[in-house]
N, C-alpha and C positions, 0 to 999 in steps of 0.2 A: 515462495508462497506456501509450498507444502510444509515447510518448517513452522511457519506461523500457525497454520491450521492445527498441526500436531500439538504445538505448545499450548494453544488456546483450548482445544477440545479434549485431548487426552491428559494433559498435565495441569489444566485449569490455571495457567499462569496469568497474572495480570498483564495488562498492555505495557506497563512500565518495564517489567522484567523482560518481556519479549522484545521490546524496542531496544533495551540495553544489549541483548544478545545479538540482534541484527546489526547494531552499530559496531559491535565487536567484530563481526564478520566483515563488515564494510571497511574496517580499518586494518584488517589483517593483510600484511604485506605478502603473504603466501598465496592469496587468492586473487584472481582476476574476475571481476563481477561486471557483466554486461550492463550498461546504463547505470553505473554506480551513482551518478549524480542524481538521476531520477529516483533511485532506490533510497538515497539519503533523504530526499524531500518527502518521499512516501513514509519513511520511518518517522520523521518528525511529525507529520500530519496524523499518522496512526497513533503516536504517543499521546497526542492532544485529544483523542476521542473522535466520535462520529463514525464515519464509514471505515470498513475494514481495510487491512493492508492491500489485499488483492484489488479492491475497488480503487484505492489510491493509485496503485500502479497502472490500472487500466485508464483512469482519468488522465494521468500524466503521459501515457503513451499516446492517447488520442490527441492531446495538446501538442506533443512533439511532432506529430505527423500532420498537423493542421486540420484535424477534424473540427467541423463546426459544432457537432454535438455527438455524444455517445449515449444511446438509449439503454435504459435499465428498468427492471421491475422493482429494484431495491430502493426504498425511499431514502435511506441514509446515503446511498451512493448518488442518488439524484441531487442531493444537496451540494455535491462537489462541483467546482468549476468545470464547465464543459460537459457535464452529465445532465440528463433529463429523463423523466419517467416516460414509459411507453404510453402513447395515446394522447 
């Protein structure tokens, strides 16, 4: 998630380029990535727009653990399955 933040904020890269970089990391045989299946889904959703990568990962983690809902102040994140705004 830190990598995405740096590439977005410091380097101003478009989502497509960031998603491509993340996909490359997920496919690297030299790396072992925890919950790589969830990360791949999050990358795909991130590439298509809407909520950010971190929000995608949070929503997928909640889903994987059986959360009924995860609350957020972020309206874009609230549009994700399993997420809702506070209040």
